[in-house]
C-alpha positions as CSV (number, residue, x, y, z in Angstrom):
1,M,15.5,-18.2,15.1
2,R,12.4,-17.2,13.6
3,K,12.1,-15.8,10.1
4,R,9.8,-12.9,9.2
5,D,8.2,-12.6,6.1
6,V,5.6,-10.0,7.1
7,M,5.7,-6.2,7.4
8,L,6.0,-6.0,3.5
9,C,4.5,-2.4,3.7
10,A,7.8,-1.3,5.4
11,A,9.8,-2.3,2.6
12,L,7.2,-0.8,0.3
13,T,7.7,2.7,1.8
14,L,11.3,2.7,1.9
15,V,11.3,2.1,-2.1
16,A,8.5,4.4,-2.2
17,L,5.9,3.1,-4.6
18,R,3.8,5.7,-4.1
19,A,6.0,7.7,-6.2
20,A,4.6,5.4,-9.0
21,G,1.0,6.4,-7.8
22,Q,0.6,3.2,-5.7
23,S,-0.1,2.9,-2.0
24,P,1.5,0.1,-0.5
25,E,-0.5,-2.6,1.0
26,K,-0.6,-3.1,4.7
27,P,-0.6,-6.8,5.3
28,E,-2.6,-7.9,8.5
29,S,0.1,-7.5,11.6
30,S,1.2,-10.4,13.6
31,S,1.9,-8.1,16.4
32,Q,0.0,-8.7,19.6
33,S,-0.9,-5.0,19.4
34,P,-3.2,-3.4,17.1
35,P,-2.2,-2.6,13.5
36,P,-2.4,1.2,12.3
37,A,-4.8,2.4,10.3
38,A,-4.0,1.9,6.6
39,S,-3.0,4.9,5.1
40,Q,-3.8,4.5,1.4
41,G,-6.7,6.3,-0.1
42,K,-10.0,4.4,-0.3
43,P,-11.8,4.3,-3.9
44,V,-14.6,6.5,-4.1
45,P,-18.3,5.0,-4.8
46,P,-19.3,4.2,-8.3
47,P,-19.1,5.0,-11.2
48,A,-15.6,6.3,-10.8
49,P,-13.5,4.4,-8.2
50,K,-10.5,6.7,-8.1
51,L,-7.4,4.6,-7.0
52,K,-3.9,5.9,-7.1
53,G,-1.5,4.3,-9.6
54,A,-4.2,3.5,-12.2
55,E,-4.3,6.9,-14.2
56,A,-3.2,6.5,-17.6
57,T,-0.6,8.5,-19.3
58,Q,-1.9,12.2,-20.2
59,P,-0.9,13.1,-23.9
60,A,2.1,15.4,-24.3
61,D,0.6,17.0,-27.2
62,P,-3.5,17.2,-27.2
63,E,-3.1,17.7,-30.9
64,A,-1.4,14.2,-31.7
65,A,-4.3,12.7,-33.3
66,G,-5.1,10.2,-30.4
67,K,-1.7,9.4,-30.2
68,T,0.6,10.1,-27.0
69,V,3.8,11.4,-27.7
70,E,6.2,10.6,-24.7
71,E,9.7,12.0,-23.6
72,I,11.8,9.4,-22.1
73,I,13.9,10.9,-19.0
74,A,15.4,7.3,-17.9
75,R,16.1,3.7,-19.3
76,V,16.3,0.8,-16.8
77,N,17.6,-2.1,-18.8
78,N,14.7,-2.8,-21.6
79,E,12.0,-0.3,-19.8
80,V,11.8,3.1,-19.8
81,I,10.6,6.0,-17.5
82,T,8.8,8.7,-19.5
83,L,8.4,12.2,-18.5
84,S,4.7,12.0,-17.8
85,E,5.2,9.2,-15.5
86,Y,7.9,11.1,-13.5
87,Q,5.2,14.3,-13.3
88,K,2.5,12.0,-12.0
89,A,5.0,10.4,-9.5
90,R,5.9,14.0,-8.1
91,Q,2.2,15.0,-8.1
92,T,1.3,11.7,-6.0
93,A,4.2,12.3,-3.9
94,E,2.8,15.8,-2.7
95,E,-0.5,14.5,-2.4
96,D,0.8,11.6,0.0
97,A,2.7,13.9,2.1
98,K,-0.3,16.3,2.6
99,Q,-2.4,13.5,3.7
100,E,-0.1,11.6,6.2
101,C,0.9,15.2,7.8
102,Q,-2.6,16.3,8.1
103,G,-3.0,17.5,11.6
104,R,0.6,16.6,12.8
105,C,2.9,18.9,10.9
106,T,3.5,22.6,10.6
107,P,3.4,24.4,7.1
108,E,7.2,24.3,7.1
109,Q,7.5,20.8,8.0
110,L,5.1,20.1,5.3
111,Q,6.9,21.8,2.5
112,T,10.5,20.0,3.6
113,D,8.7,16.8,3.2
114,I,7.1,17.5,0.0
115,E,10.6,18.7,-1.4
116,D,12.2,15.6,0.3
117,R,9.7,13.1,-1.7
118,R,10.1,15.3,-5.1
119,K,14.0,14.8,-4.6
120,N,13.8,11.2,-4.4
121,T,11.0,10.6,-7.1
122,L,13.3,9.5,-9.9
123,R,15.3,7.2,-7.8
124,E,11.8,5.5,-6.5
125,L,10.7,5.0,-10.0
126,I,13.7,3.3,-10.9
127,D,14.0,1.1,-7.7
128,Q,10.2,0.0,-8.8
129,S,11.4,-0.8,-12.3
130,L,14.1,-2.8,-11.0
131,L,11.9,-4.9,-8.6
132,V,9.4,-5.5,-11.0
133,Q,12.0,-6.6,-13.6
134,R,13.2,-9.0,-11.1
135,G,10.3,-10.4,-10.3
136,K,9.8,-11.4,-14.0
137,D,13.2,-12.8,-14.2
138,M,12.3,-14.8,-11.1
139,G,9.4,-16.3,-13.1
140,L,6.6,-15.1,-10.7
141,N,3.0,-15.4,-11.8
142,V,0.6,-13.3,-10.0
143,E,-2.2,-13.2,-12.3
144,A,-4.3,-15.2,-9.9
145,E,-3.7,-12.4,-7.1
146,V,-4.5,-9.9,-9.6
147,I,-7.6,-11.4,-10.3
148,K,-8.5,-11.5,-6.4
149,Q,-7.4,-7.8,-5.8
150,L,-9.5,-6.6,-8.6
151,D,-12.6,-8.7,-7.1
152,Q,-11.9,-6.9,-3.8
153,I,-11.8,-3.6,-5.4
154,R,-15.1,-4.6,-7.2
155,I,-17.0,-5.6,-4.0
156,Q,-15.7,-2.4,-2.0
157,N,-17.2,-0.5,-4.9
158,K,-20.5,-2.3,-5.0
159,L,-19.9,-3.3,-8.5
160,E,-22.0,-6.1,-10.0
161,S,-19.4,-7.4,-12.4
162,M,-15.9,-7.2,-13.4
163,E,-17.1,-5.7,-16.5
164,A,-19.1,-3.0,-14.6
165,L,-15.4,-2.5,-13.0
166,E,-13.8,-1.8,-16.0
167,K,-16.6,0.6,-17.1
168,A,-16.1,2.5,-13.9
169,V,-12.2,2.7,-14.2
170,S,-12.3,4.0,-17.8
171,S,-15.1,6.4,-17.3
172,E,-12.7,8.2,-14.8
173,P,-10.6,11.0,-16.9
174,G,-7.0,10.0,-17.2
175,M,-7.5,6.2,-16.2
176,N,-6.7,3.1,-18.3
177,W,-7.9,-0.3,-17.8
178,E,-4.6,-2.1,-18.8
179,D,-2.7,0.6,-16.7
180,F,-5.1,-0.1,-13.8
181,K,-4.4,-3.9,-13.8
182,N,-0.8,-3.3,-14.4
183,S,-0.2,-1.3,-11.4
184,I,-1.9,-3.8,-9.2
185,R,0.2,-6.3,-11.1
186,N,3.5,-4.5,-10.5
187,R,2.9,-4.0,-6.9
188,I,2.0,-7.6,-6.1
189,L,5.1,-8.6,-8.0
190,T,7.2,-6.0,-5.8
191,Q,5.7,-7.5,-2.6
192,K,6.9,-10.9,-3.5
193,V,10.2,-9.9,-4.5
194,I,11.1,-8.1,-1.3
195,S,9.5,-11.0,0.7
196,S,11.5,-13.5,-1.2
197,E,14.8,-11.7,-1.7
198,V,14.9,-9.6,1.6
199,G,12.2,-10.2,4.1
200,S,13.0,-14.1,4.2
201,H,16.7,-13.5,5.2
202,I,15.7,-11.5,8.1
203,T,15.7,-13.3,11.3
204,I,15.2,-12.2,14.8
205,G,16.4,-14.2,17.7
206,D,14.3,-14.9,21.0
207,D,17.4,-13.6,22.9
208,E,17.2,-10.1,20.9
209,V,13.3,-9.9,21.7
210,K,14.1,-10.3,25.4
211,K,17.2,-7.7,25.3
212,Y,14.9,-5.3,23.7
213,Y,12.0,-5.7,26.3
214,E,14.6,-5.2,29.2
215,A,15.7,-2.2,27.6
216,H,12.3,-0.5,27.3
217,K,10.1,-2.1,29.8
218,S,8.3,1.3,30.4
219,E,6.7,1.2,26.6
220,F,4.9,-1.9,27.9
221,V,3.0,-0.3,31.1
222,R,-0.7,-0.2,29.8
223,P,-4.1,0.1,31.2
224,E,-6.5,-2.6,30.5
225,E,-7.5,-2.5,27.0
226,V,-9.0,-4.3,24.5
227,A,-8.2,-4.1,20.4
228,L,-11.2,-4.7,18.4
229,R,-12.3,-5.8,14.9
230,E,-15.5,-5.6,13.7
231,I,-17.6,-6.7,10.7
232,E,-20.9,-4.8,10.0
233,V,-23.6,-5.8,8.1
234,S,-25.4,-2.6,7.6
235,T,-29.4,-2.4,7.6
236,Q,-29.5,1.4,7.2
237,G,-32.1,2.3,4.6
238,K,-33.4,-1.4,4.4
239,S,-36.7,-2.7,4.0
240,P,-37.9,-5.2,6.7
241,D,-38.1,-8.0,3.8
242,E,-34.6,-7.6,3.5
243,L,-33.4,-8.1,7.1
244,A,-33.4,-11.9,7.2
245,A,-31.0,-12.2,4.1
246,L,-29.0,-9.4,5.9
247,K,-28.7,-11.5,9.1
248,K,-28.1,-14.7,7.3
249,K,-24.9,-12.8,5.6
250,A,-23.7,-11.8,8.8
251,E,-24.1,-15.1,10.5
252,T,-22.1,-16.8,7.3
253,A,-19.4,-14.1,8.1
254,L,-19.3,-15.2,11.5
255,K,-19.0,-19.3,10.6
256,R,-16.8,-18.7,8.2
257,V,-14.1,-17.1,10.6
258,Q,-15.2,-19.8,13.2
259,D,-14.4,-22.2,10.7
260,G,-10.6,-20.7,10.8
261,E,-10.6,-18.5,7.9
262,D,-9.0,-14.9,8.3
263,F,-11.0,-12.5,10.2
264,G,-9.5,-9.5,8.2
265,E,-10.3,-11.1,4.9
266,I,-13.8,-11.9,5.6
267,A,-14.1,-8.2,6.9
268,K,-13.1,-6.9,4.0
269,R,-15.4,-9.3,1.9
270,Y,-18.9,-8.9,4.2
271,S,-18.5,-5.6,6.1
272,D,-20.2,-2.6,5.1
273,S,-18.1,-0.5,7.5
274,S,-15.4,1.8,6.4
275,T,-13.1,-0.1,8.5
276,K,-13.1,-3.1,6.0
277,D,-10.1,-1.8,4.0
278,Q,-8.2,-2.1,7.4
279,G,-9.1,-5.8,8.0
280,G,-12.1,-4.6,10.4
281,F,-9.7,-2.9,12.7
282,L,-11.7,-0.9,14.9
283,G,-9.4,0.5,17.7
284,V,-7.8,0.0,21.3
285,Y,-10.3,0.8,23.9
286,K,-10.2,1.3,27.7
287,R,-12.7,1.0,30.1
288,G,-15.5,3.6,29.8
289,E,-14.9,4.2,26.0
290,L,-17.5,2.1,24.9
291,A,-21.4,1.5,25.3
292,K,-21.9,-0.3,28.7
293,E,-23.3,-3.2,27.0
294,L,-20.4,-3.9,24.7
295,E,-17.7,-3.0,27.3
296,D,-19.2,-5.6,29.7
297,K,-19.1,-8.1,26.9
298,V,-15.7,-7.4,25.3
299,F,-13.8,-6.6,28.7
300,N,-14.8,-10.6,29.7
301,M,-13.4,-12.0,26.6
302,K,-9.9,-13.3,25.9
303,R,-7.5,-12.7,23.0
304,N,-9.2,-13.9,19.4
305,E,-12.7,-14.5,21.0
306,L,-15.6,-13.7,19.0
307,T,-18.9,-12.3,20.1
308,D,-22.4,-13.8,18.4
309,V,-24.2,-11.6,15.7
310,L,-25.3,-8.5,17.6
311,E,-28.0,-6.4,16.6
312,T,-27.5,-2.6,16.8
313,K,-29.4,0.4,15.4
314,Q,-26.8,0.7,12.4
315,G,-27.0,-3.4,11.3
316,Y,-25.7,-6.7,12.4
317,L,-22.2,-6.4,14.2
318,I,-19.6,-9.2,14.8
319,L,-16.6,-8.3,17.1
320,Q,-13.3,-9.9,17.7
321,V,-11.1,-9.2,20.6
322,L,-7.5,-8.9,18.8
323,E,-5.6,-8.5,22.0
324,H,-6.6,-8.0,25.7
325,Y,-4.1,-6.4,27.7
326,S,-4.4,-6.5,31.7
327,E,-3.6,-3.6,33.4
328,G,0.0,-2.9,34.4
329,Q,3.4,-4.2,33.1
330,Q,2.8,-6.4,30.0
331,P,4.8,-10.0,30.1
332,V,7.1,-10.4,27.1
333,D,5.3,-13.2,26.0
334,K,2.1,-10.9,25.2
335,V,4.6,-8.3,23.5
336,R,6.7,-10.6,21.5
337,N,5.5,-10.0,18.3
338,E,5.1,-6.3,18.6
339,I,8.8,-6.3,19.4
340,M,9.7,-8.2,16.6
341,D,8.1,-6.5,14.2
342,K,9.9,-3.2,15.7
343,L,13.3,-5.0,15.3
344,Y,12.3,-6.4,11.8
345,T,11.3,-2.9,10.5
346,A,14.5,-1.9,12.0
347,R,16.6,-4.1,9.6
348,L,14.6,-4.0,6.6
349,E,15.4,-0.6,5.6
350,P,19.3,-1.1,5.4
351,A,18.8,-4.4,3.9
352,M,16.3,-3.1,1.1
353,R,18.9,-0.5,0.2
354,D,21.8,-2.9,-0.1
355,Y,19.6,-4.9,-2.0
356,L,18.5,-2.3,-4.5
357,K,22.4,-1.2,-4.8
358,T,23.1,-4.8,-6.1
359,L,20.5,-4.8,-8.8
360,R,21.5,-1.3,-9.8
361,E,25.0,-2.6,-10.0
362,Q,23.7,-5.5,-12.0
363,S,21.7,-3.4,-14.4
364,Y,21.9,-0.8,-17.0
365,V,20.5,2.5,-15.9
366,I,20.8,5.6,-17.9
367,I,19.1,9.0,-17.0
368,K,18.6,12.2,-19.0
369,P,21.1,15.1,-18.3
370,G,19.3,17.5,-16.1
371,Y,17.7,15.1,-14.0
372,Q,18.7,13.3,-11.0
373,D,18.7,10.1,-9.2
374,V,19.9,10.3,-5.6
375,A,20.7,6.5,-4.6
376,G,22.6,4.2,-2.4
377,P,24.3,5.0,0.9
378,G,25.4,8.7,1.8
379,S,22.9,9.8,-1.0
380,S,25.4,9.4,-3.8
381,E,24.3,10.5,-7.4
382,I,24.2,8.2,-10.2
383,Q,26.1,9.3,-13.1
384,E,24.3,11.0,-15.8
385,V,24.8,9.4,-19.3
386,S,23.6,11.0,-22.2
387,A,21.5,8.2,-24.4
388,M,22.6,7.4,-28.1
389,P,20.0,8.4,-30.7
390,E,17.3,6.0,-31.6
391,A,14.2,5.6,-33.4
392,S,11.1,6.3,-31.8
393,K,9.8,3.0,-30.0
394,Q,6.3,2.1,-30.5
395,K,4.2,0.7,-27.6
396,K,1.0,-1.0,-27.4
397,G,-1.9,1.8,-27.3
398,H,-0.3,4.0,-29.8
399,K,2.1,5.6,-27.3
400,K,5.2,6.8,-29.0
401,F,8.4,7.4,-27.2
402,L,10.5,10.2,-27.9
403,P,14.5,10.0,-27.9
404,F,16.4,12.0,-25.4
405,G,16.4,15.8,-25.9
406,K,13.6,15.7,-28.8
407,K,10.2,17.3,-28.2
408,S,7.1,17.0,-30.5
409,G,4.2,19.4,-30.8
410,A,3.5,21.2,-27.4
411,S,6.7,22.0,-25.0
412,S,7.8,18.8,-23.3
413,G,10.1,20.7,-20.5
414,K,11.2,19.1,-17.7
415,S,8.2,20.7,-15.3
416,G,10.0,20.9,-12.0
417,G,12.3,18.3,-12.5
418,D,15.0,17.3,-9.8
419,T,17.6,19.5,-11.2
420,G,19.7,21.0,-8.3
421,N,17.9,19.4,-5.9
């Protein structure tokens, strides 16, 4: 039996962290087949790297003299979910649906997807809050990972320092540096909780792999193909005096991979190609789909082999053969990890729902009347409980929360809440 602690992205999809403005991170697949391209949005060039999940809460009353007035719509133990967080999550859910459906859905299918995501928005916010709180209760410390993630964002946006990243984030309308860091912190906490509390308990036996293979053999009949990853150091627009340093950069990246470092991580740090966000994943190619010189080279390479540093018109290129598929029926050993990932993902969804149901049963969750939280098996609805009156709660950043049912200044209606859906 073999434990699987990969595919955390599937779990994050299940709890729909994107509803909180976060795009789930996809760890590099251990599958023999190439990983799909990441769906998360890319940061735009500086000075304003627009990253999901980092937006600061907008004032409900623009004349509130620098203070943000918030209305609470749900309470999860000692944490609250505000109206503006909910509205932002609904907006993000719609944006994600449009991105994922682009070129693949009819307008009717897109609208149905948007409505489904909106209906589940509050549930997903509560799920995220429960997972983050669980991570804190477990004593998980993720500050080192937060710093590493921030540094990767800095590099991707070609910023010289962390101070420059902070300035770029803060200059974007509606963004706040502390909220930006906290969204990253919460995502990492959630990943660790899912890995420890759910993923580590899912095991896939070799007999199950063989059984799936025998039942789905036609899925594994393929032409000869190579799955490739790349690291590209661009020379576009560079002067001849800069070429030596750029070639040295490519050679350093190659040496680090040859010395055992992960190709995907090195691609994220060194590559100038847009594929760096997917760990350098370039695609799957049949014969005749690549330039003849490259085809002759990579189709004579084995799995995980690396090219030398190649000079191209665009720059210095390093290729890795992630997998080399022979023509015909693929043997079970070659697609073992692919099958294990399929089986793991299929088990992860019910396991996540059971785990979140347990967390809910152990927690105190109340929802403002008029809002719905569709949760648990059979889309059962969590009972709405009116909150007791309480004094306004002060939080850092002069953010003032209002008890249920109260308003201040501008109207704070539900703006398309989940009522009746």
